[in-house]
N, C-alpha and C positions, 0 to 999 in steps of 0.2 A: 504494500500500500504506500503511495506517495506520502511523504511527510514534508510539510511546509513550515518554515521557521518564522516567516514574516508574511503579513497580509497587507496589501495596499489596494484599497477600493478607490477607483477613479470616478469622480462625479463632475459633470459640467455645472458651472455656476455663472450667473449673469454678471455679478459684481463681486470681485474678490474682497474689497474693503468692507462691504456690507456683510458678506459671509464671515469674514474674520471677526467682526464685531458681534455677530449673532452667536457664533460658537464660543468665543471668548466669554461672552455673557453667561453661557451655560457652564463655564468653568473648565472648558477644554483648553489644553496648551497646544502650541504649535511648535514643530521642530523647525526652527528658523534656518537650519543648514539646508533645508529643502524647500524654502519659500522664496519666491521671486515674483516678478511682474506677471508671470504666466500661471503660477500655482501656489497653493498653500498646502502645507503638510500638517494635517490635523492629527494629533496623537490621541488615539482611542484607548490605548493600553500599551504595555511594554513592547509588544511586537505587532500591534494592529494600528493601521493608519488609514485615513481617508485623504486622498489627494483631491483637493478642490481645484479644478482646472477651469481657466477661462474657456468659454464655450468654443471659440475658434481654435484654441490650443488643443482642447479635448478632441475636436474633429480630426486633428492630424494623427491621431493614434488608431484610427480605424477607417474602413472604407464603406461604412453603412450610414444610412440616414438616421439622425438622432430621433428618439421618440418625441413626439410633439409635446409641448408644455401642457401639463394637465394629465398626461398619461403616466402610468406607473411602469417604470422600466426596471426597477429593482426594489427590494425591501431589505433594509439593513436592520438586523436584530442584534441588540447588545444586551449583555447581562447587567443586572443590578444586584446589590447586596441585600436589599429588603424591599418590601412593598412601598414603604415610605420613600425610599430612594427613587423608585420608579415615579411616584407621584411628584416628588420634588423636581426631578429633571424635566419631566413633561410639562409641568406647570410653568417652570422657568422658560421653557422653549415657547410656550404659547404667549406668555407675557412679553417675550422678546420679538414677537411677530410671526411665530410659527402657527400652525393650525392643529388643534386637537383632532385626531382622526378616529381612534378606536380604543376601546377598553375591553379587556377580556379577563374574566376572573373564574378560575377553576378551583379556587381554594388553595390547593397545593402549588398552583402556578398563577401568577398575576402579571399582566402586561398592559401597557398603554403605548400608543404610537402617536407621533406627530409628524407633520410635514414641515420641512425647513422653508426658508425663503424662496428656494428654487423648486419646491414641490417634491423633493426627495423624501421618502417616508423612512423614518427612524422608529423602530419598535424597541422598547425597553422592557425587558422581562425579568421577573424574579421567580425562582422555583425553590420551594422548601428543600433545604439540603438533605433532610431525611428522606423525603419523597424521591429526590433525584438519585440518592444512593441506593434506594430500593429497586430502581430500574423501572422500565415501562410497564412490566407485567403488574406491578403493585398499583399502578395508577388507573388501570382499567376500572371504569365505573366510579372513579373518584371525582368526577366533574361536579361542580357546584354552580347553580344558577348565578349568573353575573349581575342580575338585577336590571333595573331600567338602563337602557342605552347599551347593554352588553350584547343584545341580540337584535339584528335588524338595523336598517339604516337610521342614522340620527337626523340627518338632513338630506334633502333630495340631492343625489349625486355623491353623497359622502359615504365612505365605507363604514361598516359597523365597528 
């Protein structure tokens, strides 16, 4: 099985300065050694990065048409240490100009997602460490109703 030591997700952004301010406001640092007028290197963890690339620069890395604005081209899922940490990060993202997209609560697993200023969807998930350690078989049938807003669209055109 292939083993990867680093992860770099590349995302097109309309305005590097605006993206820098947004993610810095959420508490994320940047690796300045890899930031310039074309790209920002957003540090997501010790070996996980998001390269925020100017749209025209991003286009130079592939030969395909970019997904139209408003389309979902990818979903980035990041772990959190607690349910409270999930809420804190997503709430900060929404206050900074992002959009609350979805909440999912299964009791043992809780997540919320937001879209950033360029429409990229970031899902932040927490899973109970005991439940995660027990493996998927132990989770069968453990789903809990997420309450209002957890099932079905919240607004027209919005994901649940």
